C-alpha positions in Angstrom: -44.7 5.6 -16.5 -46.5 4.5 -19.0 -47.2 7.8 -20.4 -43.7 8.0 -21.3 -42.4 5.6 -24.2 -39.0 5.8 -23.2 -37.7 2.7 -25.2 -39.5 3.2 -28.3 -38.2 6.7 -28.3 -34.6 5.9 -27.9 -34.2 3.4 -30.0 -36.7 4.8 -33.4 -39.4 2.5 -34.5 -37.0 0.2 -36.8 -34.2 -0.2 -33.8 -34.4 -4.1 -32.8 -35.1 -4.6 -29.1 -31.9 -6.3 -27.9 -32.2 -5.3 -24.3 -30.1 -2.5 -24.6 -30.0 1.0 -25.7 -27.1 3.3 -27.3 -25.7 5.6 -24.8 -26.1 8.8 -26.7 -30.1 7.8 -26.8 -30.0 7.3 -23.3 -28.5 11.2 -22.6 -30.2 12.9 -25.5 -33.4 11.3 -24.7 -34.6 9.2 -22.1 -32.2 11.4 -19.6 -34.0 14.8 -20.2 -37.5 13.2 -20.4 -37.2 11.6 -16.8 -35.5 15.0 -15.7 -38.4 16.9 -16.8 -41.2 14.3 -15.3 -39.2 14.3 -11.6 -39.0 17.9 -11.9 -42.8 18.1 -12.0 -43.3 15.8 -9.2 -40.7 17.9 -7.0 -42.7 20.8 -7.8 -46.2 19.8 -6.8 -44.3 18.5 -3.5 -44.6 20.5 -0.3 -41.5 22.4 0.4 -41.1 20.2 3.9 -40.9 16.9 1.7 -37.4 16.9 1.6 -35.4 16.9 4.5 -31.6 17.8 2.9 -31.1 21.0 0.9 -29.9 18.8 -2.2 -32.0 16.2 -4.1 -30.0 14.1 -6.7 -31.6 11.5 -8.8 -29.2 9.2 -10.5 -30.2 6.4 -13.2 -28.4 2.9 -14.0 -29.0 2.3 -17.8 -27.7 -1.1 -19.3 -26.4 0.1 -23.0 -24.8 -1.3 -25.7 -21.3 -1.0 -24.2 -22.0 -1.9 -20.6 -23.9 0.1 -18.0 -23.7 3.6 -17.2 -24.7 5.7 -13.8 -26.2 8.8 -15.1 -26.9 12.2 -12.9 -30.6 12.6 -14.3 -31.9 16.0 -12.1 -30.1 18.0 -9.2 -31.7 20.4 -7.3 -30.5 22.9 -4.4 -32.5 24.4 -1.9 -30.5 27.5 -1.6 -32.5 28.7 1.8 -31.7 25.3 3.0 -28.2 25.2 2.1 -27.2 28.6 3.5 -28.9 27.8 7.0 -26.6 24.6 6.9 -23.4 26.7 6.4 -24.4 28.8 9.2 -25.0 25.8 11.5 -21.7 24.1 10.2 -19.7 27.7 10.9 -21.4 28.0 14.5 -20.3 24.1 15.2 -16.6 24.7 14.3 -16.4 27.9 16.8 -17.9 26.0 19.1 -15.3 22.9 18.7 -12.4 25.2 19.2 -13.6 27.6 22.0 -14.7 24.4 24.0 -12.2 22.7 26.7 -10.5 19.6 26.3 -13.7 17.0 26.3 -15.0 14.4 24.1 -17.3 14.9 21.4 -20.7 13.5 20.1 -19.8 10.5 16.8 -23.1 11.4 15.5 -22.2 15.1 15.3 -18.9 13.9 13.7 -21.0 11.7 11.3 -22.6 14.8 9.6 -20.0 17.0 10.3 -17.4 15.1 8.1 -19.8 14.9 5.4 -20.7 18.2 5.5 -16.9 19.5 5.3 -16.4 17.6 2.0 -19.4 18.4 0.4 -18.7 20.1 -2.9 -22.0 21.5 -3.1 -21.5 23.1 0.1 -17.9 24.0 -0.1 -16.9 24.3 -3.9 -13.5 25.8 -2.9 -12.5 22.8 0.0 -10.9 24.4 2.9 -8.1 21.6 3.4 -6.2 22.4 5.7 -9.0 23.6 8.0 -10.6 20.1 7.9 -7.6 18.3 8.2 -6.7 19.9 11.8 -10.9 19.6 12.5 -10.4 16.0 12.2 -7.2 16.0 14.2 -8.9 18.2 16.8 -11.7 15.8 17.2 -9.5 12.8 17.2 -7.5 14.5 20.1 -10.3 15.5 22.0 -11.4 11.8 22.1 -8.0 10.2 22.8 -9.0 9.3 26.2 -11.9 6.7 25.2 -10.2 4.2 23.1 -13.9 2.7 21.6 -15.2 6.3 21.4 -12.1 7.4 19.6 -12.3 4.3 16.8 -15.6 5.2 16.3 -14.7 8.7 15.4 -11.9 7.8 13.6 -13.9 5.3 11.3 -16.4 7.8 10.5 -13.9 10.3 9.4 -12.1 7.8 7.1 -15.3 6.8 5.7 -16.1 10.6 4.9 -12.7 11.2 3.6 -12.6 7.2 1.3 -16.0 9.0 0.1 -14.9 12.1 -1.1 -11.7 10.8 -2.6 -13.7 7.7 -4.9 -16.7 9.9 -6.1 -15.0 13.5 -5.9 -11.6 13.9 -6.0 -10.4 10.8 -8.1 -13.4 11.6 -11.2 -12.0 14.9 -11.5 -8.2 13.2 -12.8 -9.4 9.8 -13.9 -11.6 7.7 -15.8 -13.0 4.5 -13.9 -14.3 1.6 -15.0 -15.6 -1.2 -13.0 -14.9 -4.5 -13.6 -16.4 -7.7 -12.1 -16.7 -8.1 -8.6 -16.5 -4.6 -7.8 -13.0 -3.9 -8.9 -12.3 -0.9 -10.3 -10.0 0.4 -12.7 -8.6 4.2 -13.1 -7.1 5.8 -16.3 -5.7 8.9 -16.0 -7.0 11.7 -18.0 -5.2 13.3 -20.8 -5.0 16.7 -19.7 -4.2 16.3 -15.8 -0.9 16.7 -14.3 0.5 17.5 -10.8 0.2 21.4 -11.7 -2.9 21.4 -13.0 -4.1 20.0 -9.6 -5.0 22.1 -6.2 -2.4 21.0 -4.2 -4.3 21.3 -1.1 -7.0 18.5 -2.3 -3.4 16.7 -3.2 -2.6 16.8 0.5 -6.0 16.0 1.5 -6.2 13.0 -0.6 -2.8 11.6 1.0 -4.3 12.6 4.5 -6.8 9.8 3.3 -4.5 7.1 1.4 -2.5 7.0 5.1 -5.4 7.0 7.1 -7.3 4.0 5.5 -3.8 1.9 5.4 -2.7 3.1 9.3 -6.1 2.7 10.8 -8.8 0.4 9.1 -8.9 -3.2 8.5 -6.4 -5.3 6.7 -8.8 -6.0 3.4 -8.8 -2.1 3.1 -5.2 -1.5 2.5 -5.5 -2.0 -1.4 -7.5 0.8 -1.7 -5.2 2.6 0.3 -2.2 1.5 -1.7 -4.1 2.3 -4.7 -4.8 6.0 -4.0 -1.0 6.2 -3.1 -0.6 5.2 -6.8 -2.9 7.1 -8.2 -1.4 10.1 -6.8 2.1 9.0 -7.9 1.0 8.7 -11.5 -0.5 12.4 -11.2 3.1 13.3 -10.0 3.5 13.7 -6.3 6.9 13.2 -5.2 5.4 12.6 -1.5 2.9 9.8 -2.6 6.4 7.7 -4.1 7.9 9.0 -0.7 5.2 7.5 1.4 5.3 4.3 -0.4 9.1 3.8 -0.4 9.7 5.0 3.3 6.6 5.8 5.3 4.6 8.8 6.5 8.4 10.6 7.5 7.3 11.1 10.9 9.8 8.9 12.8 13.3 9.9 12.4 15.3 8.6 9.3 17.8 6.9 11.8 15.4 4.6 13.5 13.7 3.6 10.4 16.5 2.6 8.5 19.7 1.0 9.2 22.7 -0.6 7.4 25.8 -2.0 8.1 28.1 -5.2 6.7 26.1 -8.0 8.3 22.2 -6.7 7.9 20.2 -3.9 6.6 16.8 -3.1 8.5 14.3 -0.1 6.5 10.5 0.4 8.5 7.2 1.7 6.7 5.3 2.9 9.2 2.5 3.8 6.7 2.3 -0.1 5.8 3.3 -1.2 9.1 6.4 -3.5 7.8 10.1 -3.5 8.6 12.0 -5.3 6.1 15.4 -7.1 7.2 18.1 -8.3 4.6 20.9 -10.8 6.2 23.5 -10.1 5.1 26.0 -12.6 7.1 24.0 -14.9 9.2 25.1 -14.9 13.1 24.3 -14.0 16.6 25.3 -10.5 16.2 23.5 -9.8 12.7 20.0 -11.1 14.7 21.0 -8.7 17.9 21.5 -5.7 15.9 18.2 -6.6 13.9 16.1 -6.6 17.6 18.1 -3.9 18.8 16.5 -1.9 16.0 13.2 -3.5 16.4 13.2 -2.1 20.0 13.8 1.3 19.4 11.5 1.5 16.4 8.8 1.0 18.4 9.8 3.4 21.2 9.8 5.7 18.4 5.9 4.9 17.9 5.9 2.2 15.1 3.0 0.4 15.1 2.9 -2.9 17.5 1.0 -5.2 14.9 3.7 -4.8 12.3 4.8 -7.3 9.5 8.4 -8.4 9.1 9.8 -9.0 5.5 13.0 -11.7 5.7 15.5 -12.5 3.4 17.6 -15.1 4.7 19.2 -18.3 4.0 18.5 -19.7 7.5 14.6 -21.3 7.5 13.9 -21.9 11.3 10.6 -22.5 12.7 9.1 -23.1 16.4 8.0 -26.0 17.5 4.9 -24.6 18.5 1.4 -26.3 16.8 -0.7 -23.8 14.8 1.7 -21.0 15.2 2.0 -19.5 11.1 5.0 -20.2 9.4 5.3 -16.6 8.5 8.7 -14.7 7.8 8.0 -12.6 11.2 8.3 -16.1 13.1 11.1 -17.3 10.9 13.0 -14.1 12.0 12.7 -14.9 15.9 12.9 -18.5 15.3 16.5 -17.8 13.7 17.3 -15.6 16.3 16.3 -18.4 19.1 19.1 -20.8 17.2 21.8 -19.0 19.1 22.3 -19.8 22.7 22.2 -16.2 24.1 18.9 -15.6 22.7 17.8 -18.9 24.5 18.0 -21.7 21.8 15.2 -23.5 19.6 16.7 -26.9 21.3 15.2 -25.4 24.9 11.9 -24.5 23.5 11.9 -28.1 21.8 12.7 -29.7 25.3 10.2 -27.0 26.8 7.4 -28.5 24.6 8.3 -32.0 25.0 8.2 -31.7 28.7 4.8 -30.0 28.7 3.7 -33.1 26.2 4.9 -35.5 28.5 3.0 -33.9 31.3 -0.1 -33.5 29.6 0.1 -37.4 28.6 0.7 -38.4 32.2 -2.4 -36.1 33.1 -4.3 -38.0 31.0 -3.3 -41.1 31.9 -4.3 -40.4 35.6 -7.5 -39.2 34.8 -8.1 -42.3 32.9 -7.3 -44.2 35.5 -9.2 -42.2 37.9 -12.4 -42.8 35.9 -11.8 -46.9 35.4 -11.6 -47.2 39.2 -14.8 -45.0 39.7 -16.4 -47.4 37.5 -15.0 -50.6 38.8 -16.0 -49.1 42.9 -19.7 -48.2 41.0 -20.0 -52.0 39.9 
């Protein structure tokens, strides 16, 4: 764009070239010129050139205070917007009326993004959004691979909404090296100023990330809960401490003079504190775990153990985790089978394998001798 001397206009004739421009010059000089230039280009395009109803033009600039992302131009085609709204509504009506049958993952891909699009729905119907997502998951529960695809699509759309819409309404975001994000609450934000429906949707997003996304995404879910707690959400604080609440308190908590057990289904963790080492302590803890699993607790859970005992099973390659240590401690007692029995079994298996290798080696030697 040789006809637009952005750098000279933004810096001024006496401003030295340092590779960065003052932010106020970017916003006051460069952005308006780019917006005017792009608008001229759009006005000369045929109407069908832009498929989507909305067109956004962003710019990333290096300023004296670091990189900034700036919205330069946004254009909305009202006719296409109205048509899309009608199609979304028609799909929702068809979804409610249809029998219990699986839905197309591609339909969910577009629907999830449309329902969370602030340009389409300035006032989000959060209850309708959550109930629609739950309905889609329920309709597809008979096909596990397809269910996972629908769920991942929904969670990804929710996360995009949370990061690029909701959080930016209430926090200033600074991106550090390696993509790490730091959120600072805006001074005017407090629980009373926040739409409670959107807070509910944000917490729904955090829990979905923690329960269904891969382990590397859990930090994001935890971060969302911490930010909601910072804004004053008691439910966020409760989820962090106790879980979603979908499991009865008597099934997720137990305490007496020998052992204390607490479970959090959102983080899929069970905290076991041994007060008195002994067979009864581990028997009670294992009964607690069995009842917890029967109540619908995630099977791929992690045990956090506080105990003076540090037993480990004689199984090569098995990580020395707290979960491993808990069951090894339990097996130290005769009625649970005993670690000694495991060691004996392992030694026997090792001996049998050695004998088998010796026999195989002897057979090879005999065959070589015959051939010679």
